[in-house]
Structures are given as structure tokens and as C-alpha cells.
ZAMARGU-4260 file (C-alpha; in steps of 0.2 Angstrom, whole numbers, plus 5000, padded with zeros to 4 digits):
<rodrens>
0) 4904/4700/5322 | 4919/4694/5311 | 4917/4676/5318 | 4899/4677/5314 | 4902/4683/5296
5) 4914/4668/5293 | 4903/4655/5300 | 4887/4662/5292 | 4879/4651/5279 | 4863/4661/5275
10) 4871/4669/5259 | 4865/4687/5263 | 4882/4694/5263 | 4887/4686/5247 | 4871/4693/5239
15) 4875/4711/5245 | 4893/4710/5240 | 4888/4705/5222 | 4875/4718/5221 | 4887/4732/5227
20) 4901/4726/5216 | 4894/4732/5199 | 4891/4750/5203 | 4908/4750/5212 | 4916/4743/5197
25) 4907/4755/5185 | 4912/4770/5195 | 4930/4765/5195 | 4929/4762/5176 | 4921/4778/5173
30) 4935/4787/5182 | 4947/4778/5171 | 4938/4782/5155 | 4935/4800/5160 | 4954/4802/5164
35) 4958/4796/5146 | 4945/4808/5139 | 4953/4823/5149 | 4970/4818/5142 | 4964/4816/5124
40) 4955/4833/5125 | 4971/4841/5132 | 4982/4833/5118 | 4968/4838/5105 | 4969/4856/5111
45) 4987/4856/5109 | 4986/4850/5091 | 4972/4863/5087 | 4982/4877/5095 | 4998/4872/5086
50) 4990/4869/5069 | 4981/4886/5070 | 4997/4895/5073 | 5006/4885/5059 | 4993/4890/5046
55) 4993/4908/5051 | 5012/4909/5050 | 5012/4901/5033 | 5004/4917/5026 | 4992/4906/5016
60) 4974/4911/5014 | 4968/4898/5002 | 4956/4886/5012 | 4962/4870/5003 | 4981/4874/5005
65) 4977/4878/5024 | 4968/4862/5026 | 4983/4852/5019 | 4995/4861/5031 | 4984/4857/5046
70) 4982/4839/5041 | 5000/4836/5039 | 5004/4845/5055 | 4991/4835/5065 | 4997/4818/5058
75) 5015/4822/5061 | 5012/4828/5079 | 4998/4817/5085 | 5002/4805/5099 | 4995/4788/5093
80) 4993/4781/5111 | 4982/4796/5116 | 4972/4799/5099 | 4967/4788/5085 | 4959/4797/5070
85) 4958/4816/5071 | 4945/4825/5059 | 4945/4844/5055 | 4927/4848/5058 | 4928/4866/5052
90) 4941/4878/5045 | 4937/4896/5042 | 4952/4907/5036 | 4952/4926/5033 | 4967/4937/5028
95) 4972/4939/5046 | 4966/4924/5056 | 4962/4905/5055 | 4948/4897/5065 | 4949/4878/5067
100) 4938/4865/5075 | 4945/4847/5078 | 4935/4831/5083 | 4940/4814/5087 | 4932/4798/5096
105) 4941/4787/5109 | 4936/4769/5114 | 4930/4766/5132 | 4937/4752/5143 | 4923/4751/5155
110) 4909/4762/5149 | 4905/4749/5137 | 4896/4739/5151 | 4882/4752/5149 | 4883/4752/5130
115) 4894/4768/5129 | 4908/4761/5117 | 4916/4778/5112 | 4917/4796/5118 | 4918/4811/5107
120) 4932/4824/5110 | 4932/4842/5103 | 4944/4856/5103 | 4945/4873/5094 | 4957/4887/5091
125) 4958/4904/5084 | 4975/4911/5078 | 4977/4929/5073 | 4991/4938/5064 | 4990/4956/5070
130) 5000/4972/5075 | 5003/4974/5093 | 5009/4989/5103 | 5011/5006/5095 | 5015/5007/5077
135) 5016/5022/5065 | 5016/5019/5046 | 5018/5032/5032 | 5012/5025/5015 | 5022/5034/5002
140) 5014/5029/4985 | 5018/5034/4967 | 5003/5043/4959 | 5012/5048/4943 | 5005/5047/4925
145) 5014/5030/4921 | 5004/5022/4936 | 4989/5023/4924 | 4997/5011/4911 | 4990/4993/4913
150) 4979/5000/4928 | 4994/4999/4939 | 4985/5012/4950 | 4971/5000/4952 | 4982/4986/4958
155) 4991/4998/4970 | 4974/5003/4978 | 4970/4985/4981 | 4987/4981/4989 | 4987/4997/5000
160) 4969/4994/5006 | 4973/4976/5010 | 4988/4982/5020 | 4978/4995/5030 | 4965/4981/5034
165) 4978/4969/5040 | 4987/4982/5051 | 4972/4988/5059 | 4964/4971/5063 | 4969/4971/5081
170) 4958/4984/5090 | 4968/4983/5105 | 4984/4989/5096 | 4989/5008/5094 | 4991/5008/5075
175) 4991/5025/5066 | 4993/5026/5047 | 4996/5041/5035 | 4996/5043/5016 | 5008/5052/5005
180) 5002/5052/4987 | 5017/5059/4978 | 5022/5064/4960 | 5030/5080/4956 | 5023/5090/4970
185) 5014/5087/4986 | 4997/5092/4991 | 4996/5097/5009 | 4979/5104/5009 | 4973/5122/5008
190) 4968/5121/5027 | 4987/5123/5030 | 4988/5140/5021 | 4992/5150/5036 | 5003/5137/5045
195) 5019/5143/5052 | 5029/5131/5042 | 5023/5136/5024 | 5026/5152/5014 | 5011/5156/5003
200) 5007/5172/4994 | 4990/5179/4993 | 4979/5174/4978 | 4981/5188/4965 | 4978/5192/4946
205) 4987/5201/4932 | 4978/5210/4918 | 4986/5214/4901 | 4978/5224/4888 | 4985/5223/4870
210) 4979/5231/4854 | 4984/5223/4837 | 4981/5229/4819 | 4980/5217/4805 | 4982/5223/4787
215) 4970/5220/4774 | 4973/5204/4763 | 4966/5193/4749 | 4960/5176/4756 | 4957/5161/4745
220) 4946/5148/4752 | 4950/5130/4747 | 4942/5113/4749 | 4946/5095/4746 | 4947/5089/4728
225) 4932/5078/4722 | 4934/5064/4723 | 4946/5065/4738 | 4964/5063/4733 | 4978/5060/4745
230) 4994/5070/4741 | 5005/5063/4755 | 5002/5046/4765 | 5008/5043/4783 | 5013/5024/4782
235) 5008/5012/4796 | 5021/5011/4810 | 5025/5011/4828 | 5037/5021/4840 | 5043/5019/4858
240) 5046/5034/4869 | 5050/5036/4887 | 5036/5043/4898 | 5039/5046/4916 | 5054/5033/4915
245) 5042/5020/4907 | 5044/5014/4889 | 5027/5017/4880 | 5025/5010/4862 | 5012/5019/4851
250) 5006/5011/4834 | 4996/5018/4820 | 4988/5013/4804 | 4992/5020/4786 | 4983/5037/4784
255) 4982/5052/4774 | 4993/5066/4781 | 4989/5079/4767 | 4974/5080/4755 | 4974/5087/4737
260) 4965/5104/4738 | 4957/5115/4725 | 4950/5133/4726 | 4933/5136/4733 | 4926/5151/4724
265) 4935/5168/4720 | 4947/5176/4732 | 4939/5187/4745 | 4946/5204/4751 | 4948/5204/4771
270) 4949/5223/4776 | 4961/5229/4789 | 4956/5226/4807 | 4961/5233/4824 | 4957/5222/4839
275) 4959/5227/4858 | 4960/5212/4870 | 4962/5211/4889 | 4969/5195/4896 | 4968/5192/4915
280) 4978/5179/4923 | 4974/5173/4940 | 4985/5164/4953 | 4977/5153/4966 | 4985/5142/4979
285) 4977/5124/4978 | 4988/5116/4991 | 5003/5112/4981 | 5021/5114/4989 | 5038/5112/4983
290) 5054/5107/4992 | 5063/5119/5004 | 5079/5127/4999 | 5093/5135/5009 | 5110/5141/5003
295) 5107/5134/4986 | 5105/5116/4993 | 5090/5105/4997 | 5085/5104/5015 | 5082/5085/5016
300) 5077/5083/5034 | 5065/5089/5047 | 5079/5097/5057 | 5077/5115/5050 | 5060/5121/5054
305) 5064/5139/5051 | 5065/5136/5032 | 5048/5136/5026 | 5040/5126/5012 | 5036/5136/4996
310) 5017/5136/4992 | 5016/5134/4973 | 5003/5145/4964 | 4991/5138/4951 | 4989/5148/4936
315) 4971/5151/4929 | 4964/5137/4939 | 4977/5124/4934 | 4979/5111/4948 | 4996/5104/4947
320) 4996/5092/4962 | 4986/5077/4966 | 4978/5069/4981 | 4980/5077/4997 | 4991/5070/5011
325) 4983/5061/5025 | 4992/5064/5042 | 4994/5049/5054 | 4977/5043/5060 | 4969/5028/5069
330) 4954/5029/5057 | 4957/5016/5045 | 4941/5021/5035 | 4949/5038/5032 | 4965/5031/5025
335) 4956/5018/5014 | 4945/5032/5007 | 4960/5042/5002 | 4968/5027/4994 | 4953/5024/4984
340) 4953/5042/4979 | 4971/5043/4972 | 4972/5050/4955 | 4986/5050/4942 | 4981/5066/4932
345) 4969/5081/4933 | 4958/5087/4919 | 4963/5103/4910 | 4952/5119/4913 | 4950/5135/4903
350) 4959/5128/4888 | 4974/5121/4898 | 4980/5104/4894 | 4977/5089/4906 | 4990/5088/4920
355) 5000/5072/4919 | 5014/5072/4932 | 5031/5064/4932 | 5041/5056/4946 | 5051/5065/4960
360) 5054/5053/4974 | 5063/5064/4986 | 5047/5074/4988 | 5037/5058/4993 | 5051/5053/5005
365) 5052/5070/5013 | 5034/5070/5017 | 5034/5052/5023 | 5047/5058/5036 | 5036/5073/5040
370) 5021/5062/5044 | 5031/5052/5057 | 5041/5066/5064 | 5034/5074/5080 | 5039/5091/5074
375) 5031/5102/5061 | 5024/5102/5048 | 5014/5088/5056 | 5014/5084/5074 | 5004/5068/5075
380) 5019/5057/5076 | 5027/5053/5093 | 5045/5056/5098 | 5058/5045/5090 | 5062/5029/5100
385) 5081/5024/5098 | 5075/5006/5098 | 5060/5010/5086 | 5049/5000/5097 | 5038/5012/5106
390) 5032/5018/5094 | 5038/5007/5079 | 5040/5020/5064 | 5038/5013/5047 | 5039/5020/5029
395) 5033/5010/5014 | 5040/5018/4998 | 5033/5012/4982 | 5037/5018/4964 | 5035/5011/4946
400) 5049/5020/4938 | 5063/5032/4938 | 5066/5049/4945 | 5061/5060/4930 | 5061/5077/4937
405) 5073/5088/4947 | 5071/5103/4958 | 5079/5120/4956 | 5091/5125/4969 | 5093/5144/4966
410) 5087/5156/4979 | 5082/5154/4997 | 5064/5149/4992 | 5061/5138/4978 | 5044/5145/4971
415) 5047/5138/4954 | 5051/5121/4959 | 5051/5113/4942 | 5060/5122/4927 | 5050/5120/4911
420) 5058/5106/4900 | 5069/5100/4914 | 5064/5081/4911 | 5078/5070/4915 | 5082/5051/4912
425) 5086/5051/4893 | 5102/5047/4885 | 5109/5065/4886 | 5124/5065/4898 | 5118/5081/4906
430) 5101/5073/4910 | 5110/5057/4916 | 5120/5068/4928 | 5104/5077/4934 | 5095/5060/4937
435) 5110/5054/4947 | 5109/5069/4958 | 5090/5066/4961 | 5093/5048/4965 | 5107/5054/4977
440) 5095/5066/4985 | 5083/5051/4988 | 5096/5040/4996 | 5101/5055/5007 | 5083/5056/5013
445) 5083/5037/5016 | 5099/5038/5026 | 5092/5052/5037 | 5076/5042/5040 | 5086/5026/5045
450) 5097/5037/5057 | 5081/5041/5066 | 5078/5022/5067 | 5063/5023/5055 | 5060/5006/5047
455) 5059/5007/5028 | 5051/4995/5015 | 5054/4999/4997 | 5044/4992/4982 | 5049/4993/4964
460) 5033/4989/4953 | 5038/4984/4935 | 5054/4994/4936 | 5067/4989/4923 | 5081/5002/4926
465) 5095/4995/4936 | 5100/5012/4944 | 5082/5014/4950 | 5082/4997/4958 | 5099/5000/4966
470) 5093/5016/4973 | 5077/5007/4981 | 5088/4993/4988 | 5100/5005/4996 | 5085/5015/5003
475) 5077/5000/5011 | 5082/4995/5029 | 5090/4979/5023 | 5088/4967/5008 | 5073/4958/5016
480) 5064/4975/5016 | 5066/4977/4997 | 5053/4970/4985 | 5055/4968/4966 | 5037/4966/4960
485) 5037/4962/4942 | 5019/4960/4940 | 5002/4963/4948 | 5002/4947/4959 | 5019/4951/4965
490) 5014/4969/4970 | 4999/4961/4980 | 5011/4949/4988 | 5024/4962/4992 | 5011/4972/5002
495) 5005/4956/5010 | 5023/4952/5015 | 5025/4970/5023 | 5010/4967/5033 | 5016/4950/5039
500) 5033/4958/5044 | 5024/4971/5055 | 5012/4959/5063 | 5014/4945/5076 | 5005/4928/5078
505) 4995/4925/5093 | 4981/4913/5099 | 4965/4923/5102 | 4955/4907/5108
</rodrens>
């Protein structure tokens, strides 16, 4: 047969060979071009994955800045022999992730024979920053009166809410968050009235009846002179006072402080009068507690469960503690609702003045520890892990000022908690000593928490006092865990930075 093929002159074999060569050549060429497409897609996917991770790690959320990061990364890492021009088809960032789509076209070597000159190659990646594993976070947030100045409380609510959103973005993680809104006292909620770890007397009332007699007297009514004449003027001016450790400047216009008065008719005789008056004072527990005291010293850890927390009674409906504590929960909506509802004062009732609390940081730190501890008063926390990994326990302590209150330490149970007029922090040497002691109590609490391997972040919001900043720096786990937020944007950045410290970057697609 081979001899016949060599000697044949009819041309049939040549025709068959030429007809079969084209599809044979195309099939080989298509294989080559397909192999190049697979290689290009693999490299493009590598670029998409790495660019997405780079953008999430940067912490940026602005789309233009993220686009610039991605373009620079792609250009620097693109293999020019495998890819030519790479275009970002879409880029969608959120606070916790970045979704990117890349597209490129590669020229064909053989498919051009059938008018296919280029092939499109696509790749996409979704990178997320999220908490993994088991994490317990206690938010210990300042709710004192000074937080109302310049709407600092509003900025704090935004920052804390964003933090909760970021920490709970990974539904596969075991994240539980608790909230301690602190000021002078802590509100543990009236549902805990009969708990074993608290001592609260029953509500009661006292009635006192007094009889007074006023002797008769002549009364001369007066009125402003016509035209009105000012006898004493109060000149315009200003003054700066310390309120809750924060300097507050008050200004006023020139005004009359005393008008010239004239008699309004003849004197009138007011006869003797006897009055009997009964005054009833009610005492009600509204959820407020003070610090435990034993042997004249503060109990600054959760290692003495036999010493009970004193329930502080409210007088005549006065409510001298603020938003209720939220124990550890995996329900982000519950924590966010409590953050939104945080208040810096309570309106007065029955003639009592509005309650505007001052700062006592040890109370906040104590209850931050209580939320994370597995022992009473709250038992939602898991056992401490010596490596603080399973679970990872975290306290976020934020304040805008100094410790300006102190607790009494006389007696076994501190039912008074605050002594009237015991404000501290001014220039008096006695008060300075008291403030130093309260700062020391705060540091002692932080030291105890760190001994349990609890990770502590501290945030100073518009704090100018050097001693207060030093206390917060010493309280933090290390220097990288301390944030000095001098304005609103830096407070938001601080909470965002804390979120990034607690999360890990991963590819979700």
C-alpha cells in the first residue's frame, strides 16, 4: 500500500491531506490559545485575591482611595508576559469587606484564523475583615454630664455602634458583647433585686409632722420704680469652671442685678398663723449599686463573692444612675439599642433638681470585669483562658475626663457610696490626694484584669489632664492599645482601629 501511495499520481491523497490539515491546525492552535487563557485567568485571579486583601488590610473605606490602592497593586504585581491591560470592572467596598471584579483581554495566536482575535478573561474576589473564633467584649463607656458638651455622647454612640457592626459581621464567629454605661453609680436593673450577690433593703417611707407658728407682722409691698431704674448693674463677663473634670466657659451680657423699688400701697398687718405640715419621704430601689467594701477597703476584683454589692436607695423618686447594664449577648441589635439609649442625665421629679453625674472610673472597670467573669454577679462569660484565645476577652474603656468622685470606705457595706460635696480634682491638696487614690484604684482594677489575661483598650476623648492620660496608658494592655482621641474624627478612628485589631482578614470568595 505504501508503494502504491508513493507511485500514485491521481492527487486524491494530496487533496485529502490539504482538507484535513486546516481543522487539525485549528484544533492544535485552539489548544494553545486555551492554555494561554487558563494561565491568564489564573494570574488574574491571583491579582484579584491579593488586591482585595490589600484593600481590606489598608482599613480604607473610601472607594476612590481603594481604587488607587488596587490599581497600584495590580500594576506592580502584574506579569507582563501573561497579561497586558487589566481593568477594574467594579469595586464595591463596605465597612467590613471589599468586592472587586477584574477584566482583561489577551490576543490569540491561532483563533484569528476564524476571526477571533482576542479572548476576554474575568476574575473576582471578596475579601472580608471579620472576627473569628470566640470573642467576649465589654464596652465600658463614659456617660457622665460632660459627655453632653459638644455632643460628645452622640459621637460616642456612632463609634460604638460601628464597632458592634464590625465585630458581629461574621455570622460564623462566636461574638458576644456587653455594655457598661458608667458614671457615679452603675444600674444593674431592678430584675436583680433578689440576686444573691446584692444587698437591697425593702422600699420604705418615713413621715414627719411639724407644727410651726408665725408671729404677726407688718408687711410692706413694693414694686419697681416707674420708669424702671437699675440700682446695681452686673457687667458683662465670662468665667471658666471645672465640671466633671472638663473646663466649661460661661459668658453673660451686661444686665441689671438690682432694681430701684418703691412702696406699693400702705403696710398690711399679717396676723399670727399656726401651720401643721406632714412630710413623707419615700425610698425606692431603682437599680443603682455602689462598690463593695470590706475591712475599710474597696474590693476591686471578682474574687470575693461573699461580699455583696450595696443597693442604693432613691429618695422621693430621684433616679441617680443611668442606662442599665447589658450582660454579654450575641444579639447585636440588643447592644446597639442600649447604646442608642445611653443618657448623660435624668430629669428631676417632685421638685428635685436634674441629676447630672460625675466620673468614677473604677465602677465602670469593675463591672466590665464582672461582665467577662464566669462567676457572679453575671455568669454569661466563659472561664478565663490563660492564653486569652478561647475565648478572647476584651475590655474597651472610654472616658472624656478625670476621676471626679470618690467612694466612702467606712463600714462593711458602703450604702452611702458618695459623700455630699466630695468632688475632687480641683487645686486643693486634699482633693488632689483623693483623686490620686481614685486613679490608683482604677489602675489596680486594670492590673487585676490583665492578670486574668483580659485584653484592655483605653480611649481618652478630648482629655487634657496629664495624670488622667497616664492612668489610661497604664491601664491599657500596651501602648498600641491606648488611643488619644483629641476630636470627633479621631474617636471614630479609634473605635475603628479597635475593631481592626480584633478582626482577621480572609477571602470569602
